[in-house]
Backbone bond lengths (Angstrom), bond angles and torsions (degrees), N, CA, C in turn:
res aa  C-N    CA-C-N  psi(-1)  N-CA   C-N-CA  omega(-1)  CA-C   N-CA-C  phi
1 M - - - 1.466 - - 1.524 109.74 -
2 S 1.341 115.98 154.62 1.449 119.80 176.16 1.510 108.85 -68.19
3 P 1.378 118.39 153.42 1.454 120.89 -176.11 1.508 113.09 -71.75
4 H 1.310 118.86 -13.03 1.454 122.31 -177.61 1.518 109.83 -129.21
5 P 1.343 119.20 121.12 1.458 119.11 172.31 1.515 110.42 -56.06
6 A 1.313 117.71 139.33 1.465 121.31 -173.90 1.512 111.95 -59.75
7 G 1.337 117.61 -34.21 1.457 119.51 -176.68 1.507 113.84 -72.63
8 T 1.357 117.34 -17.44 1.460 119.75 -178.74 1.508 112.81 -112.75
9 L 1.340 117.46 -13.30 1.453 121.30 -174.88 1.517 111.49 -53.12
10 L 1.293 117.88 -47.07 1.454 121.49 -177.82 1.522 111.58 -126.20
11 G 1.310 116.85 29.92 1.448 119.52 178.48 1.509 112.27 61.66
12 L 1.335 116.97 40.64 1.459 120.15 -176.51 1.526 112.90 -78.78
13 G 1.314 117.51 -4.21 1.452 119.59 178.02 1.514 111.96 75.13
14 V 1.322 115.48 -159.18 1.459 121.01 -179.31 1.523 108.53 -78.25
15 L 1.329 115.07 121.15 1.454 120.52 -176.73 1.523 111.16 -100.66
16 D 1.315 115.15 152.53 1.450 120.74 169.90 1.531 107.88 -56.17
17 P 1.342 119.09 132.76 1.471 120.71 -175.69 1.526 114.03 -55.97
18 V 1.325 117.07 -37.18 1.466 119.62 -179.93 1.523 110.11 -67.22
19 L 1.332 116.27 -43.53 1.462 120.44 178.23 1.527 110.50 -64.02
20 E 1.312 116.54 -44.94 1.462 119.61 -179.06 1.530 111.07 -60.64
21 A 1.325 116.58 -43.58 1.462 119.97 178.76 1.529 111.18 -61.26
22 S 1.329 116.39 -41.46 1.458 120.73 179.11 1.529 110.99 -63.68
23 L 1.335 117.17 -43.28 1.461 121.20 179.53 1.519 111.32 -65.70
24 L 1.321 116.86 -41.43 1.455 120.15 179.00 1.529 111.14 -62.93
25 R 1.335 116.54 -42.77 1.465 119.20 176.75 1.526 110.49 -61.22
26 G 1.315 114.89 -45.11 1.460 119.18 -179.55 1.509 112.63 -62.87
27 M 1.345 117.57 -43.70 1.457 120.33 -179.51 1.520 111.57 -67.62
28 D 1.325 117.14 -35.30 1.462 119.56 174.10 1.531 110.21 -60.06
29 G 1.330 115.68 -42.88 1.456 120.15 177.98 1.513 112.41 -63.99
30 V 1.318 116.31 -40.23 1.465 120.89 178.28 1.526 110.38 -62.81
31 E 1.327 117.03 -47.32 1.462 120.29 -177.66 1.527 111.83 -61.99
32 S 1.320 116.86 -45.97 1.462 118.77 -179.27 1.528 111.00 -67.15
33 S 1.323 117.11 -36.75 1.467 120.28 179.32 1.522 111.54 -70.51
34 L 1.331 117.10 -35.61 1.464 120.44 176.07 1.522 110.69 -59.77
35 R 1.324 115.39 -46.48 1.458 119.55 -178.66 1.524 111.77 -65.67
36 A 1.327 116.06 -34.97 1.458 118.90 175.94 1.524 111.03 -68.28
37 A 1.327 116.78 -37.27 1.466 120.72 -175.62 1.516 112.82 -69.26
38 I 1.327 118.14 -27.30 1.467 119.76 -175.59 1.528 112.59 -91.04
39 R 1.319 117.21 -1.38 1.462 118.73 179.37 1.529 110.76 -74.35
40 S 1.303 114.07 139.02 1.469 120.72 179.45 1.527 108.74 -132.20
41 D 1.329 115.94 156.96 1.463 120.03 174.01 1.528 111.25 -67.26
42 Y 1.340 115.51 -19.08 1.475 120.35 178.14 1.530 107.48 -99.26
43 P 1.330 119.71 110.17 1.466 122.31 -173.14 1.527 114.27 -54.89
44 F 1.331 117.86 -35.00 1.462 118.90 -179.15 1.525 111.35 -63.78
45 V 1.338 117.50 -38.17 1.467 120.74 178.17 1.530 109.80 -63.57
46 T 1.324 116.60 -41.05 1.468 119.80 176.67 1.519 110.53 -61.85
47 E 1.315 116.99 -43.68 1.463 121.04 -179.74 1.531 111.27 -61.89
48 A 1.319 116.69 -46.68 1.463 120.30 -178.77 1.526 111.17 -66.59
49 S 1.331 117.31 -38.27 1.465 121.01 179.93 1.519 111.26 -70.13
50 R 1.342 115.70 -36.20 1.452 120.58 -179.44 1.530 111.98 -68.53
51 H 1.310 116.53 -20.23 1.471 121.67 -172.34 1.525 112.32 -52.05
52 L 1.341 116.83 -50.33 1.465 119.17 -178.93 1.517 112.77 -87.54
53 V 1.325 117.67 -30.56 1.467 119.54 178.34 1.522 110.21 -58.73
54 E 1.326 116.20 -44.74 1.451 119.60 -176.50 1.516 113.17 -83.79
55 A 1.340 116.84 -8.82 1.464 119.38 173.74 1.523 111.30 -72.20
56 G 1.319 116.43 -10.62 1.465 120.48 175.34 1.509 111.93 97.56
57 G 1.322 116.79 -119.91 1.455 120.45 -173.83 1.511 110.68 101.32
58 K 1.286 115.77 170.14 1.469 120.89 -173.76 1.521 113.02 -81.73
59 R 1.328 117.34 -18.19 1.469 121.32 -175.19 1.537 109.94 54.05
60 F 1.322 115.24 38.43 1.468 121.65 -177.71 1.523 111.23 -58.89
61 R 1.322 116.26 -45.91 1.463 120.37 -174.05 1.533 112.77 -69.60
62 P 1.336 119.27 -48.09 1.467 117.11 177.01 1.518 113.26 -64.62
63 L 1.329 117.86 -32.48 1.465 118.56 177.68 1.520 110.54 -65.73
64 L 1.341 116.94 -37.01 1.459 119.47 177.14 1.529 110.21 -65.24
65 V 1.333 117.78 -38.36 1.468 120.06 174.81 1.527 109.80 -56.15
66 L 1.321 116.47 -47.94 1.462 120.84 -177.29 1.524 111.80 -65.68
67 L 1.325 117.43 -40.12 1.468 120.04 177.61 1.524 111.09 -65.37
68 A 1.337 116.27 -41.99 1.465 119.72 179.97 1.526 110.81 -64.74
69 S 1.324 117.15 -31.17 1.465 120.33 -179.13 1.520 112.44 -69.32
70 Q 1.333 117.45 -14.76 1.468 121.13 -179.84 1.530 111.94 -68.41
71 F 1.337 116.65 -12.36 1.469 120.23 178.79 1.531 111.52 -91.57
72 G 1.330 115.40 6.21 1.461 122.50 171.76 1.509 107.40 -138.88
73 D 1.321 115.84 -129.74 1.461 121.23 177.23 1.523 108.84 -105.13
74 P 1.349 118.80 102.53 1.468 120.56 -176.48 1.519 113.99 -66.05
75 E 1.346 116.48 -14.39 1.465 119.96 178.80 1.527 112.26 -93.47
76 A 1.321 117.42 4.43 1.465 120.78 179.56 1.531 109.73 -58.57
77 P 1.317 117.81 144.75 1.472 120.74 -170.66 1.516 115.82 -63.97
78 G 1.338 118.71 -22.57 1.461 119.29 -178.06 1.509 115.09 -88.52
79 V 1.322 118.27 -6.04 1.465 120.63 -173.24 1.527 111.77 -66.87
80 V 1.320 117.44 -58.42 1.469 119.78 -177.55 1.538 111.75 -62.89
81 P 1.348 119.44 -44.97 1.472 117.57 176.79 1.523 113.48 -57.50
82 S 1.328 118.24 -38.76 1.472 119.20 179.32 1.521 111.02 -68.35
83 A 1.339 117.01 -32.08 1.465 120.47 175.69 1.524 110.44 -66.45
84 V 1.323 116.28 -37.18 1.462 120.65 176.93 1.526 110.18 -66.26
85 V 1.321 116.92 -39.17 1.468 121.06 179.11 1.526 111.11 -58.97
86 V 1.333 117.41 -47.97 1.462 118.40 -176.68 1.524 111.21 -68.06
87 E 1.338 117.62 -34.08 1.467 118.66 178.70 1.518 111.23 -71.90
88 L 1.334 117.90 -40.71 1.463 119.77 175.52 1.528 111.26 -60.49
89 T 1.329 116.03 -41.31 1.466 120.40 178.16 1.513 110.66 -62.26
90 H 1.328 116.05 -45.62 1.466 120.41 178.47 1.523 111.22 -60.76
91 L 1.324 117.52 -47.12 1.458 120.73 -179.71 1.526 111.11 -61.39
92 A 1.325 116.70 -40.43 1.461 120.05 178.54 1.522 111.20 -59.47
93 T 1.336 116.58 -42.57 1.468 119.16 179.57 1.518 111.43 -65.83
94 L 1.340 117.95 -30.27 1.462 120.18 178.67 1.528 111.10 -65.66
95 Y 1.336 116.59 -41.67 1.467 119.17 176.59 1.528 110.21 -58.18
96 H 1.322 116.52 -43.84 1.458 120.21 -178.98 1.527 111.47 -70.71
97 D 1.338 117.08 -41.24 1.462 120.30 179.74 1.520 111.85 -60.29
98 D 1.328 116.52 -40.34 1.461 119.62 -178.42 1.516 111.35 -65.28
99 V 1.317 116.74 -31.63 1.464 119.90 175.39 1.528 109.84 -67.41
100 M 1.322 116.76 -47.45 1.464 120.42 -178.29 1.524 111.57 -65.55
101 D 1.344 116.25 -35.73 1.466 120.53 -179.12 1.523 112.86 -86.22
102 E 1.325 116.70 -7.82 1.472 121.33 -173.56 1.524 110.48 53.40
103 A 1.331 115.32 41.61 1.468 121.14 -177.40 1.523 110.52 -74.68
104 H 1.320 115.65 148.42 1.461 121.13 179.09 1.524 112.36 -107.14
105 M 1.331 116.87 -18.00 1.457 120.53 179.89 1.515 110.27 -129.58
106 R 1.332 115.35 149.01 1.462 121.30 174.66 1.520 106.09 -151.41
107 R 1.349 116.03 122.40 1.458 122.05 179.33 1.529 112.33 56.20
108 G 1.338 114.28 39.91 1.454 120.00 175.75 1.512 114.40 77.93
109 A 1.335 117.94 4.54 1.458 121.49 -179.39 1.527 109.31 -127.48
110 E 1.321 115.80 167.91 1.452 120.91 177.00 1.521 109.73 -61.63
111 S 1.332 117.28 133.40 1.463 120.35 179.33 1.524 109.63 -67.89
112 A 1.328 115.82 159.82 1.468 120.12 -177.69 1.521 111.50 -63.67
113 N 1.328 117.42 -39.31 1.456 119.81 -179.89 1.519 111.77 -67.90
114 A 1.342 117.25 -30.29 1.458 120.31 176.44 1.525 110.89 -76.56
115 R 1.325 117.00 -37.03 1.463 120.50 -179.33 1.517 112.01 -71.60
116 W 1.345 116.42 -40.45 1.457 120.18 178.95 1.530 108.10 -113.50
117 D 1.331 117.23 -98.94 1.460 120.87 174.46 1.517 108.41 -161.49
118 N 1.324 116.40 175.64 1.462 121.09 -176.20 1.519 112.24 -61.33
119 T 1.331 116.89 -39.76 1.460 119.88 -178.07 1.516 110.99 -62.46
120 V 1.324 117.30 -45.49 1.460 120.76 179.08 1.528 110.16 -61.87
121 A 1.349 116.83 -43.16 1.467 120.01 -178.92 1.528 111.06 -62.95
122 I 1.325 117.54 -44.36 1.464 120.85 -179.54 1.531 110.74 -64.01
123 L 1.309 116.99 -45.80 1.463 120.24 -178.12 1.528 111.78 -69.01
124 T 1.326 117.55 -31.63 1.459 119.69 175.29 1.522 110.62 -66.57
125 G 1.327 116.18 -41.20 1.463 119.28 174.66 1.512 111.09 -59.22
126 D 1.324 116.60 -43.53 1.466 120.34 178.37 1.535 111.26 -62.22
127 F 1.328 116.35 -39.08 1.466 120.74 177.95 1.527 110.54 -60.42
128 L 1.323 116.77 -43.00 1.465 120.23 179.41 1.532 111.11 -66.05
129 F 1.330 117.02 -38.44 1.471 119.70 174.70 1.531 110.16 -59.19
130 S 1.322 116.49 -41.43 1.471 119.58 -178.24 1.520 110.67 -65.81
131 R 1.330 117.29 -37.74 1.454 119.90 178.98 1.536 110.82 -68.36
132 A 1.322 116.89 -37.43 1.464 119.80 175.51 1.526 110.42 -62.20
133 S 1.321 116.93 -41.25 1.467 120.66 179.90 1.520 111.56 -64.55
134 D 1.322 116.51 -37.44 1.457 120.85 179.46 1.533 110.72 -62.62
135 I 1.337 116.06 -42.65 1.474 119.92 177.71 1.525 110.31 -66.38
136 L 1.318 116.68 -40.21 1.463 121.09 -179.18 1.522 112.33 -59.93
137 A 1.319 115.67 -34.67 1.471 119.30 -177.53 1.525 111.56 -58.00
138 D 1.329 116.76 -29.15 1.465 120.43 179.06 1.524 112.71 -84.35
139 L 1.334 117.53 -10.10 1.465 121.02 -177.92 1.528 112.55 -93.95
140 G 1.318 116.93 -6.42 1.455 119.81 174.46 1.510 114.21 105.46
141 P 1.343 116.43 163.01 1.465 121.20 -175.72 1.523 114.13 -62.73
142 E 1.338 117.87 -32.72 1.466 118.95 179.72 1.525 110.59 -65.43
143 A 1.329 116.94 -41.33 1.466 120.40 177.96 1.527 110.44 -63.76
144 V 1.335 116.97 -40.53 1.459 120.66 178.52 1.532 110.31 -62.68
145 R 1.342 115.98 -41.56 1.462 120.25 179.60 1.527 111.16 -64.63
146 I 1.331 116.96 -43.68 1.469 121.18 178.59 1.528 110.33 -59.55
147 Q 1.326 115.58 -45.73 1.467 119.78 -179.77 1.524 111.44 -64.15
148 A 1.326 117.21 -40.83 1.467 120.62 -179.74 1.528 110.54 -61.79
149 R 1.326 116.20 -43.04 1.462 119.60 179.99 1.522 111.56 -70.76
150 T 1.312 116.49 -31.84 1.464 119.85 174.88 1.520 109.98 -66.24
151 F 1.317 116.20 -44.69 1.458 120.25 -179.84 1.522 111.03 -63.64
152 E 1.329 116.22 -36.30 1.476 119.95 175.43 1.528 110.32 -58.79
153 R 1.336 116.28 -44.11 1.460 119.71 179.98 1.531 111.58 -67.88
154 L 1.325 117.21 -38.57 1.461 120.05 177.15 1.529 110.70 -58.17
155 C 1.328 115.72 -45.88 1.465 120.28 -179.76 1.529 111.75 -68.37
156 T 1.327 116.04 -42.44 1.466 119.97 -179.99 1.519 110.66 -62.52
157 G 1.329 116.63 -42.01 1.460 119.82 178.66 1.519 111.70 -61.39
158 Q 1.322 116.86 -41.59 1.462 119.64 178.97 1.524 111.07 -65.62
159 I 1.333 116.45 -39.54 1.463 119.62 178.12 1.525 110.37 -66.11
160 R 1.326 116.93 -43.45 1.478 119.85 177.15 1.521 110.40 -56.43
161 E 1.324 116.41 -44.48 1.461 119.58 -179.26 1.520 110.99 -64.35
162 T 1.332 116.72 -41.14 1.455 121.06 -177.75 1.536 111.67 -67.29
163 V 1.334 116.08 -42.46 1.470 120.64 -177.43 1.526 111.32 -76.58
164 G 1.328 117.08 -35.93 1.453 121.31 -178.88 1.520 112.12 90.76
165 P 1.335 117.09 172.10 1.469 120.73 -178.24 1.522 112.46 -67.13
166 E 1.322 115.06 150.30 1.455 119.74 175.33 1.522 110.13 -68.92
167 P 1.338 117.37 157.94 1.467 119.98 179.11 1.528 111.35 -55.43
168 G 1.320 116.29 131.17 1.457 121.39 179.14 1.514 114.59 85.75
169 A 1.336 118.42 -10.06 1.464 121.23 -179.49 1.527 110.04 -77.05
170 D 1.313 116.00 151.05 1.456 121.55 177.09 1.529 108.66 -73.58
171 P 1.330 118.80 118.79 1.467 120.42 -178.02 1.530 113.43 -60.29
172 V 1.340 116.97 -33.08 1.462 119.83 179.89 1.527 110.19 -68.91
173 D 1.323 117.23 -45.45 1.472 120.52 177.48 1.528 110.92 -60.67
174 H 1.325 115.61 -42.99 1.466 119.85 177.89 1.527 110.04 -60.09
175 H 1.305 116.79 -43.97 1.461 121.19 -178.37 1.528 111.41 -62.63
176 L 1.324 116.74 -43.07 1.461 119.88 179.93 1.528 111.01 -65.62
177 R 1.326 116.87 -33.23 1.466 119.47 176.58 1.521 110.63 -68.31
178 V 1.335 116.03 -38.42 1.461 120.33 175.77 1.518 110.39 -59.85
179 L 1.333 117.13 -45.47 1.458 120.65 -179.00 1.525 111.50 -64.88
180 A 1.330 116.79 -38.94 1.462 119.76 178.29 1.524 110.71 -60.55
181 D 1.339 116.99 -39.14 1.458 120.65 179.67 1.529 111.94 -76.52
182 K 1.323 116.92 -48.86 1.467 120.71 -172.22 1.527 112.97 -72.45
183 T 1.335 116.69 -35.21 1.463 119.86 -176.58 1.521 112.21 -117.91
184 G 1.330 116.86 -46.68 1.453 120.23 -176.19 1.514 113.40 -60.76
185 S 1.332 117.08 -34.39 1.470 119.70 -174.56 1.522 112.10 -64.09
186 L 1.324 118.16 -45.14 1.466 120.20 -177.60 1.528 111.40 -72.78
187 I 1.330 117.05 -33.75 1.466 119.24 177.88 1.528 109.65 -72.74
188 A 1.325 117.44 -34.65 1.465 120.40 172.35 1.525 110.52 -60.83
189 T 1.319 116.59 -42.32 1.463 120.74 178.27 1.525 111.11 -65.25
190 S 1.322 117.55 -32.20 1.466 120.52 176.21 1.525 110.56 -60.68
191 G 1.333 115.89 -48.67 1.458 119.01 176.91 1.512 112.13 -62.82
192 R 1.317 116.10 -39.53 1.463 120.52 -179.00 1.521 111.73 -66.68
193 F 1.334 116.58 -46.46 1.459 119.59 179.61 1.529 111.57 -59.86
194 G 1.334 116.53 -45.21 1.458 119.11 -177.85 1.513 112.47 -60.03
195 A 1.332 115.78 -45.26 1.461 120.02 179.82 1.526 111.15 -69.79
196 L 1.336 116.47 -44.13 1.466 120.95 -176.55 1.527 111.49 -65.40
197 M 1.324 116.34 -47.08 1.460 119.90 -176.79 1.523 112.24 -68.51
198 S 1.325 117.00 -24.41 1.467 120.52 179.87 1.525 112.30 -85.31
199 G 1.338 116.61 -6.16 1.457 120.09 -179.73 1.516 113.86 81.34
200 A 1.328 118.05 23.34 1.461 121.31 178.75 1.534 110.39 -65.60
201 E 1.328 115.79 160.26 1.456 121.37 178.41 1.533 110.78 -60.73
202 P 1.349 117.80 148.02 1.465 120.35 -177.87 1.530 113.87 -53.89
203 R 1.342 117.24 -39.45 1.463 118.54 -179.69 1.532 110.59 -66.08
204 V 1.323 117.19 -35.81 1.468 120.57 177.02 1.529 110.08 -65.08
205 V 1.331 117.06 -39.67 1.458 120.80 176.46 1.523 110.15 -58.49
206 D 1.337 116.46 -45.03 1.464 120.90 -179.84 1.527 111.51 -63.57
207 V 1.317 116.66 -42.97 1.467 120.51 -179.04 1.519 110.96 -63.16
208 L 1.320 116.99 -44.60 1.457 119.74 -177.56 1.528 111.99 -72.36
209 T 1.329 116.94 -26.76 1.465 119.93 171.83 1.521 110.20 -66.79
210 E 1.329 116.49 -46.03 1.468 120.99 178.33 1.530 110.64 -62.75
211 F 1.323 116.62 -43.07 1.462 120.50 177.37 1.526 110.35 -57.34
212 G 1.343 116.23 -46.22 1.454 120.10 -179.02 1.519 112.80 -60.89
213 E 1.325 116.83 -40.69 1.472 120.10 178.95 1.525 110.75 -61.78
214 R 1.332 116.05 -45.40 1.468 119.67 -176.93 1.526 111.69 -70.74
215 I 1.313 116.54 -43.84 1.463 118.62 -179.60 1.523 109.97 -68.96
216 G 1.336 116.05 -28.15 1.462 119.80 177.56 1.517 112.35 -65.90
217 V 1.325 117.62 -42.87 1.467 120.46 177.22 1.522 109.69 -65.17
218 A 1.333 116.75 -43.66 1.464 120.40 177.36 1.525 110.44 -59.11
219 F 1.326 116.72 -42.55 1.460 122.13 -179.37 1.526 110.88 -60.36
220 Q 1.345 117.04 -44.55 1.458 119.51 -178.24 1.520 111.84 -71.84
221 L 1.336 117.06 -38.70 1.463 119.45 175.62 1.520 110.37 -59.13
222 A 1.336 116.04 -43.42 1.464 120.30 179.09 1.527 110.70 -66.43
223 D 1.343 116.71 -38.22 1.462 120.84 179.22 1.523 110.84 -61.74
224 D 1.326 116.32 -39.64 1.459 120.50 178.91 1.531 111.04 -68.45
225 I 1.323 116.54 -33.45 1.464 120.26 176.24 1.527 109.95 -67.47
226 V 1.337 116.39 -43.15 1.469 120.81 176.61 1.525 110.10 -58.29
227 D 1.329 117.03 -40.69 1.461 121.91 179.94 1.525 111.78 -59.68
228 I 1.324 116.14 -31.52 1.460 120.67 179.54 1.525 111.26 -87.32
229 A 1.327 116.56 -45.39 1.464 120.81 -165.99 1.524 114.70 -89.80
230 S 1.328 118.44 -21.88 1.459 120.91 -174.09 1.518 111.56 -104.43
231 D 1.340 115.34 157.21 1.466 118.37 173.75 1.523 108.91 -91.52
232 S 1.337 115.60 172.38 1.469 119.94 -172.83 1.521 112.54 -65.58
233 S 1.335 117.99 -27.04 1.463 119.92 -179.97 1.517 111.74 -68.69
234 E 1.354 116.74 -26.91 1.458 120.59 178.09 1.522 111.74 -83.72
235 S 1.321 116.90 -45.35 1.465 120.93 -170.28 1.517 114.05 -95.71
236 G 1.335 117.60 -18.06 1.459 119.68 -177.03 1.521 112.95 76.90
237 K 1.315 117.20 7.79 1.457 121.93 179.76 1.521 109.00 -130.13
238 T 1.331 116.01 158.07 1.453 119.74 175.93 1.521 108.89 -70.07
239 P 1.349 119.24 123.24 1.466 120.66 -177.90 1.525 112.32 -61.18
240 G 1.315 115.56 145.65 1.454 121.23 173.66 1.518 114.57 69.15
241 T 1.336 117.61 31.11 1.467 120.18 -179.77 1.522 111.03 -61.07
242 D 1.327 117.28 -46.89 1.465 120.38 179.22 1.518 111.18 -63.97
243 L 1.322 115.60 -38.58 1.461 120.77 178.88 1.526 110.05 -61.20
244 R 1.307 116.50 -44.60 1.472 120.26 -179.45 1.528 111.53 -62.26
245 E 1.344 116.13 -38.15 1.458 119.99 -176.72 1.529 113.27 -86.11
246 G 1.327 117.14 -2.57 1.457 120.19 -178.17 1.508 113.92 75.14
247 V 1.357 116.70 19.66 1.465 121.49 177.73 1.528 108.72 -85.36
248 P 1.333 118.58 124.43 1.472 119.81 -176.39 1.522 112.33 -70.45
249 T 1.322 115.71 142.50 1.457 122.72 169.36 1.522 107.34 -124.45
250 L 1.329 116.47 168.52 1.457 119.49 -172.76 1.526 111.77 -59.93
251 A 1.317 118.33 -44.80 1.465 120.12 -178.97 1.529 110.81 -59.00
252 G 1.318 116.54 -43.46 1.455 119.40 179.28 1.519 112.58 -65.43
253 L 1.334 116.90 -40.49 1.468 119.80 179.25 1.524 111.56 -65.98
254 I 1.337 116.48 -39.84 1.466 119.67 177.44 1.527 109.87 -64.95
255 A 1.322 116.68 -42.59 1.466 120.04 179.17 1.521 110.77 -61.74
256 L 1.327 117.30 -43.62 1.465 120.73 179.92 1.522 111.95 -61.42
257 S 1.323 116.52 -37.30 1.467 119.97 -177.65 1.520 112.17 -67.77
258 A 1.331 117.27 -18.61 1.461 121.17 -176.32 1.524 112.84 -103.98
259 M 1.344 117.56 3.51 1.461 120.14 -174.58 1.522 111.58 -124.55
260 S 1.317 115.12 158.41 1.453 120.11 171.49 1.521 109.03 -84.40
261 S 1.301 116.22 162.70 1.464 120.42 -178.13 1.519 112.51 -66.42
262 E 1.344 116.34 -16.77 1.458 119.83 179.78 1.526 112.44 -82.25
263 D 1.311 116.81 -13.74 1.460 120.15 179.46 1.528 109.49 -63.77
264 R 1.331 116.38 137.98 1.464 119.82 -176.52 1.527 112.06 -60.73
265 L 1.333 118.25 -43.21 1.453 119.59 179.17 1.523 110.63 -63.70
266 A 1.324 117.83 -40.25 1.463 120.44 178.68 1.523 110.59 -61.46
267 E 1.312 115.96 -40.63 1.457 120.16 -179.53 1.533 110.89 -63.92
268 L 1.346 116.18 -33.79 1.451 120.46 -179.67 1.533 112.26 -78.62
269 L 1.342 116.98 -33.08 1.460 120.93 -173.45 1.525 114.04 -74.45
270 V 1.308 117.58 -17.14 1.470 119.76 -173.73 1.522 113.58 -93.02
271 R 1.324 116.57 9.57 1.464 119.15 -179.37 1.527 110.56 -150.45
272 P 1.326 117.44 159.03 1.469 119.72 173.47 1.525 110.64 -61.27
273 L 1.326 115.45 155.37 1.469 120.16 -176.29 1.532 109.82 -128.79
274 P 1.324 117.17 72.44 1.468 119.23 179.24 1.527 113.29 -69.00
275 D 1.327 116.29 -24.14 1.466 120.31 179.65 1.530 110.12 -73.30
276 D 1.325 117.79 125.70 1.459 121.69 -176.27 1.524 112.54 -61.17
277 R 1.300 116.96 -36.72 1.469 119.42 -178.28 1.520 111.06 -67.50
278 E 1.330 116.50 -46.09 1.464 119.50 178.63 1.525 111.20 -66.07
279 H 1.321 116.30 -37.82 1.463 119.91 178.87 1.528 110.19 -62.02
280 A 1.318 117.74 -45.88 1.462 121.75 179.26 1.526 110.90 -63.29
281 E 1.321 116.42 -38.93 1.468 120.52 178.96 1.524 110.55 -63.90
282 A 1.341 117.10 -46.18 1.459 120.35 -179.37 1.522 111.01 -64.10
283 L 1.314 116.65 -40.04 1.462 120.71 179.92 1.523 110.62 -62.93
284 T 1.317 116.81 -42.35 1.469 120.98 178.76 1.526 111.11 -64.29
285 L 1.322 116.74 -44.41 1.465 120.69 -179.01 1.527 111.28 -66.03
286 L 1.333 117.25 -40.91 1.454 120.08 -178.04 1.526 111.28 -70.64
287 R 1.324 117.00 -35.12 1.463 120.01 177.39 1.522 111.65 -63.14
288 A 1.324 116.61 -30.16 1.466 120.78 -178.47 1.523 112.96 -90.24
289 H 1.333 117.73 -6.67 1.469 121.10 -174.38 1.534 110.76 -83.54
290 P 1.340 118.05 142.88 1.472 120.52 177.67 1.527 113.80 -58.52
291 A 1.324 117.31 -19.58 1.467 120.43 -179.59 1.522 111.72 -60.21
292 L 1.318 117.40 -29.15 1.464 119.21 -179.33 1.527 110.46 -66.02
293 D 1.330 117.28 -41.25 1.465 119.88 176.98 1.524 111.15 -69.19
294 Q 1.333 117.11 -33.75 1.466 119.43 177.20 1.528 110.58 -65.87
295 A 1.318 116.54 -35.74 1.463 119.74 176.24 1.528 110.56 -66.14
296 R 1.324 116.95 -36.51 1.467 120.52 176.60 1.530 110.43 -63.03
297 V 1.319 116.65 -39.94 1.466 120.87 178.15 1.530 110.21 -62.19
298 E 1.325 117.06 -41.47 1.468 120.47 -179.85 1.524 110.87 -66.41
299 A 1.320 116.87 -39.91 1.461 119.73 176.84 1.525 110.48 -61.35
300 R 1.320 116.36 -42.92 1.463 120.53 178.01 1.525 110.86 -63.18
301 R 1.330 117.83 -36.79 1.462 120.78 -179.87 1.530 110.38 -62.73
302 W 1.320 117.40 -42.17 1.463 120.19 178.16 1.525 110.91 -67.89
303 A 1.317 117.42 -38.67 1.464 120.22 178.45 1.523 111.09 -65.81
304 D 1.340 115.93 -38.86 1.464 119.50 177.42 1.526 110.69 -65.72
305 G 1.330 117.06 -36.05 1.460 120.16 176.00 1.512 111.99 -64.24
306 A 1.346 115.71 -38.35 1.466 119.70 176.43 1.524 110.22 -62.77
307 R 1.336 116.62 -44.23 1.471 120.75 179.28 1.525 110.81 -62.00
308 E 1.307 117.31 -39.89 1.461 121.89 -179.21 1.530 110.62 -61.83
309 S 1.330 116.75 -38.15 1.462 119.68 -178.35 1.523 111.98 -64.97
310 L 1.319 117.28 -24.71 1.467 121.03 -177.77 1.526 113.25 -71.81
311 K 1.321 117.92 -13.05 1.463 120.59 -177.80 1.517 112.84 -61.59
312 E 1.337 116.39 -21.84 1.467 119.87 179.40 1.530 112.47 -79.40
313 L 1.325 117.03 -10.98 1.461 120.30 -179.10 1.520 111.05 -87.33
314 P 1.319 118.22 153.86 1.464 119.92 175.88 1.523 110.57 -63.12
315 A 1.322 116.01 144.18 1.466 120.84 179.29 1.524 109.46 -71.80
316 N 1.327 116.80 118.99 1.458 121.44 176.19 1.526 108.60 -159.13
317 S 1.309 116.56 -178.53 1.467 120.22 -175.64 1.524 111.89 -67.68
318 A 1.322 117.56 -29.85 1.460 120.14 178.20 1.523 110.47 -67.75
319 R 1.338 117.34 -41.20 1.466 119.21 176.78 1.518 110.40 -64.47
320 D 1.319 117.17 -38.60 1.469 120.10 177.26 1.535 110.47 -59.79
321 A 1.326 116.29 -42.16 1.463 120.43 179.94 1.524 111.07 -65.43
322 L 1.333 117.06 -39.58 1.465 120.37 177.23 1.526 111.23 -64.61
323 E 1.313 117.22 -36.66 1.457 120.53 176.82 1.526 110.67 -65.81
324 S 1.323 117.36 -39.26 1.459 120.86 176.65 1.526 111.14 -63.88
325 M 1.330 115.65 -33.98 1.455 120.49 177.78 1.526 111.32 -60.34
326 C 1.330 116.64 -34.05 1.459 120.96 179.80 1.528 110.89 -62.53
327 D 1.325 116.71 -36.36 1.469 120.17 176.64 1.521 110.67 -73.66
328 Y 1.313 116.33 -40.88 1.461 120.59 -177.74 1.522 112.09 -57.26
329 V 1.326 117.38 -47.25 1.471 118.92 -170.73 1.520 112.17 -63.79
330 V 1.337 117.95 -25.28 1.474 118.97 -177.25 1.525 112.87 -102.93
331 T 1.320 118.42 1.65 1.464 120.06 179.51 1.523 112.45 -119.04
332 R 1.333 117.36 -4.58 1.461 119.57 -176.59 1.512 111.46 -70.40
333 T 1.321 116.36 160.86 1.460 122.21 179.20 1.514 112.21 -117.16
334 G 1.331 116.38 1.14 1.460 118.48 -178.81 1.502 111.27 -159.57
């Protein structure tokens, strides 16, 4: 069985029994296929790949694939493999992100780079990308093309974040574009794969792709808020990771726009904070700043936009579940 009942995985509430049964079957298939995909003839590679798979996670992206498939044939042969592809891709990016962030925890456990080293973490991420590509080859050239363009956006978003906004550009607009590329693109592909592989109508495919992009930005905005507002026991991650590394988040950018450079929080937000005392001080100040609530409002705005896009879909239990997802992403604590 999947580690998370479908009705509680993303706060979907009480589900129609037929829909719930379909999601549970699909998630069971995803979990077993994930474990098969990470096996290698070299036991150490299997161990390193299993590290994050078995740490759990919300399985947000594969569940969206399965929900999107409800608008066609959810039992179509490409649905579960495409859900595995998006989760493998997501997991691969986590290995790489932890290296770039020098993170020590991931999903409540020691990160791969902390347990082994950066080289092992990077190569394990690459291994997972290769396994996703192998599965994609059986899904056809269109799926390969979609994945390639998604991966392009993932890389572009990371580069945009690393380089920063161009002179004169609005830092908030730049940040939202980064989030759309780094997070929204793969979640958009999750909705697209589910609808496409199930044989849904082209307009339904477009709607669920748009929904995924919007809910993806909302999801990342909320994730960044959790990183600031929650402790590690709630989120499973070390609080303020982006703050420590000097990576901007929406709350910090909003706070900076409202302060002079002499403000203590502004002085802390414009640089990495390796010192534990300064990091704790910045986290306390940012938690108390009105910018955090403004970031919550922006996350809700993106979630509401995702909900609005669903109006073009036929009314059914799957659409109801997607609407519930819009509430979940902005109210979660971990």
